[in-house]
ZAGUMAR-832400 format. One record per atom (N, C-alpha, C): residue in one letter; y, x, z negated. Coordinates in steps of 0.02 Angstrom, whole numbers, plus 50000, padded with zeros to 5 digits. Layout:
AYXZ;...
# end
This chain:
X495184964250835;X495404965550777;X495974958050760;X495824955050673;X496094950050688;X496804952050630;X497444949850634;X498124951950602;X498384944950556;X498314944650484;X498664941250474;X499344941550435;X499814937350455;X500474937550429;X500394935450347;X500784940750290;X500584937450215;X501314932350221;X501354931450158;X501974928050151;X502714932150148;X502544939550142;X503314942950141;X503144945450204;X503644944050239;X503704946350341;X503604953450319;X503164954850378;X503134963550378;X502494965250355;X502194963450290;X501634964850260;X501074960550314;X500664964350333;X500024962950367;X499294963950336;X498884960950373;X498174963550339;X497824962550409;X497444968950422;X496974968450483;X496284969450454;X495844963550501;X495194963850494;X495074965850570;X494744973750581;X494294975050627;X493794971950641;X493664971150705;X493164970250729;X492354975450705;X492094973650668;X491384977150645;X490804975850683;X490624980250727;X489984979250762;X489284982350720;X488714979350685;X488324981850655;X487604978750700;X487074981650666;X486424983450669;X486114983450613;X485354985750614;X485024987850578;X484994994850562;X485534999350617;X485715005250606;X486145006350552;X486625002050556;X487315003150517;X487724998950551;X488425003050558;X488954997450582;X489425004250630;X489845000450676;X490275004850715;X490975000850713;X491655002650690;X492114999250686;X492765005350721;X493225001050742;X493855006850780;X494315004350718;X494535011250694;X495085011750641;X495785011550657;X495695013950709;X496385014750737;X496615014450819;X497035011450847;X497165010250925;X497935011050923;X498255016450936;X498995016850946;X499275010451008;X498945009651027;X499065001551086;X499084997051042;X498364994851015;X498404989851001;X498714987550935;X498834992750891;X499284991550829;X500074991750843;X500224996250896;X500744993050923;X500904987550931;X500434984150999;X500634977950998;X500684973550945;X500264974650888;X500324970950824;X501034972950784;X501434976050802;X502144977250762;X501934982850722;X501294987650720;X501294991050655;X501504999250723;X501975002450711;X501885009250740;X501535013550756;X501505017850799;X501035020450817;X501305029450807;X501795029050774;X501925034850759;X501685039350698;X501255039350686;X500825041250605;X500885050850625;X500935051150558;X501375059350549;X500855063150493;X500515058950445;X500105061550399;X499535058550388;X498895059550369;X498395055450352;X498295058150265;X498045054350230;X497795055850156;X497305051250147;X496845055550087;X496235051550049;X496515054749962;X496175049049943;X496355048549864;X495725046649844;X495305049949793;X494655048349748;X494825047549689;X494705039849680;X494685038549612;X494275036149569;X494195034149492;X493715031749467;X493875022249427;X493575020749405;X493575015849383;X494315013749332;X494755008949369;X495405009149304;X496135010449322;X495975017649349;X496465022349378;X497125019149423;X497625018949397;X498145012749449;X498515018649471;X498685020849533;X498995025049568;X499675020249583;X500275022849568;X500935018849604;X501275015149532;X501685011649549;X501765011949617;X502405015949660;X502305016549697;X502495023649725;X502975022349789;X503625024149796;X503985023649871;X504475031249862;X504765031449920;X505195036549931;X505855033449958;X506545037549950;X507135036849972;X507585040849960;X507725044850008;X507625045150090;X506875045950097;X506765046950174;X506215047950176;X505645041250185;X505835036550181;X505515030950175;X504815031050220;X504295027850186;X503765028350221;X503375021150232;X503145020350291;X502525014450310;X501905017950308;X501555012250286;X500845016350263;X500315009250270;X499745013550328;X499195008550325;X498555009950318;X498415006650245;X497945008950192;X497265005050190;X496735007150182;X496135005050189;X495555008150127;X495155006150106;X494635007750074;X493965010950112;X493735015150109;X493135017150139;X492465017650088;X492475016850027;X492085015349966;X492305012149926;X492005009049889;X492065006149826;X492725001249838;X493084997949788;X493704992849798;X494244993349742;X494664992249773;X495474993149743;X495954984249750;X496154983649697;X496744979249715;X497294980949721;X497444978649802;X498114985649817;X498944980349825;X499294982949824;X500084978649794;X500454983549833;X500884978949877;X501654980549887;X502274976849855;X502734977449847;X503254975849820;X503964977349878;X504234971049893;X504694972949908;X505404973949897;X505564980849897;X506064983649845;X506834985749911;X506854981549954;X507144984550006;X507924979749981;X508664983849962;X509084979249937;X509314975749995;X509414968549978;X509714963850031;X509104959350061;X508524962350049;X508154957250090;X507844948250043;X507714944350097;X507594939250066;X506974939250009;X506624944150024;X505954944849977;X506144949849916;X506644952949901;X506724957549862;X506414955249779;X506044960349762;X505724960349720;X505134958949700;X504954952849758;X504314949349766;X503634954449774;X503124952449774;X502544957449774;X502124952549805;X501554957049857;X500924953449874;X500274957449856;X499724955149835;X499204958249819;X498344956849873;X498234960349853;X497324960649883;X496804964649881;X496244961749884;X495714965949880;X495604971449924;X495534976749927;X495184980249997;X494574983949982;X493984984850013;X493524986549986;X492914988850052;X492644994450043;X492034995250085;X491654992850131;X491634985050096;X491184978250128;X491604974750181;X492354974250151;X492794966550201;X493054972850243;X493154978650234;X493584985950295;X494114983650304;X494454978650276;X495214976950295;X495594983450299;X496254981050322;X496754987250316;X497344984350286;X497844985250260;X498464981950249;X499024986550260;X499444983550292;X500184987250334;X500544986850295;X500734992450266;X501224991150213;X502034993650234;X502304993150268;X503004995550310;X503484997350259;X503785003050274;X504305006850240;X504865001650214;X504985004050163;X505364999950116;X505114995850048;X504564997250039;X504084992949997;X503924998549939;X503874998149886;X503385000349849;X502424998649863;X502335004949838;X501465002749861;X501155005949802;X500465002849770;X500065005249733;X499515000349731;X498975003649696;X498235000649668;X497975002649613;X497474999149609;X497005000449536;X496334999049569;X495995004849562;X495265002049565;X494844998649540;X494354995249554;X494074988949509;X493294990049511;X493094994749572;X492424996149569;X492405002649522;X491725004749519;X491585012549479;X491995018749514;X492005018249573;X492575023949619;X492695020649663;X493225023349709;X493445022149766;X493715027349813;X493645027949882;X493965031349913;X494525027049955;X495055030249940;X495595026149966;X496095030050023;X496055026850098;X496395032050154;X497005028050158;X497525032950189;X498235029950194;X498505034350277;X498655030150326;X499195033050366;X499595031550366;X500215037850370;X500905035350345;X501305039250403;X501815034650432;X502275036150478;X502935040650477;X502865043550383;X503355048850378;X503035053150319;X503145059650312;X502815064750289;X503155063250215;X502465066550161;X502725065150099;X503135069450068;X503625065150040;X504175072149996;X504285072049931;X503985075049899;X504025073549818;X504585074849790;X505205078849816;X505795076849815;X506345070049814;X505785065749852;X506385059749861;X505975054549841;X505415054849807;X504735048949757;X504785048149709;X504725041149696;X505045038149641;X504325032349642;X504425031949549;X503825028449539;X504195020949509;X503865015649530;X504055007349495;X503645006149455;X503815004549392;X503385002249333;X502804997149348;X502214998949352;X501724994349365;X501564987849334;X501804986449279;X501764981149234;X502774978949230;X503144979249275;X503794977449272;X503754970049249;X504044967349209;X504024960049181;X504414956849235;X504864959249257;X505314955549320;X504914955449392;X504374958549406;X504004958149449;X503354951849452;X503274953549375;X502644949149355;X502034951049421;X501634956949422;X501044956849451;X500524953749406;X500204950749442;X499474950949412;X498874955049423;X498854962749390;X498234966249403;X497784962649386;X497174963849392;X496634963749388;X496504967049310;X496724973349289;X496384976349247;X497224976149190;X496964975649139;X497514975549092;X497794982349061;X497414986049049;X497654993749033;X497314999949065;X497754998649121;X497535005749158;X497645011249145;X497225017349185;X497285023249181;X497995026949220;X498595028349206;X498875031949232;X499055039349222;X499535041749283;X499745049249272;X500315051149243;X500355056349221;X501125056749188;X501805053249208;X501795055449276;X502125051249315;X502265044549315;X501765040249315;X501875033649321;X501945030449270;X501805035849207;X501875034849143;X502685031749128;X503025035949165;X503755038149174;X504265033649215;X503715027749242;X503985024749299;X504425018249265;X505095017849309;X505685013249289;X505585006949315;X505695002649263;X505854994249295;X506384993549355;X506214990349396;X506694988549473;X507514989449453;X507514984249386;X508074984449386;X508554989149370;X508114995649337;X508255001849318;X508565006649374;X508375005049426;X508595008949486;X509275009749512;X509645014349526;X510345013749554;X510415012449612;X510785007649649;X510765005749728;X510445012849774;X511025015049763;X510605023649843;X509985025249815;X509525023549767;X508875025249754;X508385020849795;X508715014149808;X508235009949839;X508425010749928;X508095006249964;X507995006550039;X508385000850039;X508635001850125;X509114996650141;X508624991750165;X508754983550177;X508574978750217;X508864979550261;X508424978450343;X508524980450392;X508254974250434;X508844970250459;X508424963650513;X508204967850564;
# end
């Protein structure tokens, strides 16, 4: 596997080795030892799948307390995946990073705890996989506005379809400090 660091420390792109022939392909999607060696925790407690149609935008979500790190990938289809650093005191606070994940490139994206995360489906449909290092907690989940002008994410779709919860999301500057995670060196 090949690990690429992004310009935001902690965010990692994982390109697994794919072994293919005329029958199809094989790849290892997770190995606790190798991922721990790469700085990705091995204490995942929950796996999730979501299936969405073209133009669906899920996010930008985060929990606090109960912050979650997520190892994400796309099994079928394609998404533009985004992480925003929302850790108070972080040198990259308010910065975002995005990349295409799809069933063809088989990339994984490590989004550490303390980031807001979301994606928009750019293909007809997409099957999206999450490995989480903390349990989902609806009581502590928040939604950051997908098009917050202070963040300036360059989404590939102008008018995504949002859930009612995400339609009510707030700008980063409208969160109280106690609602946001803290940066820990």
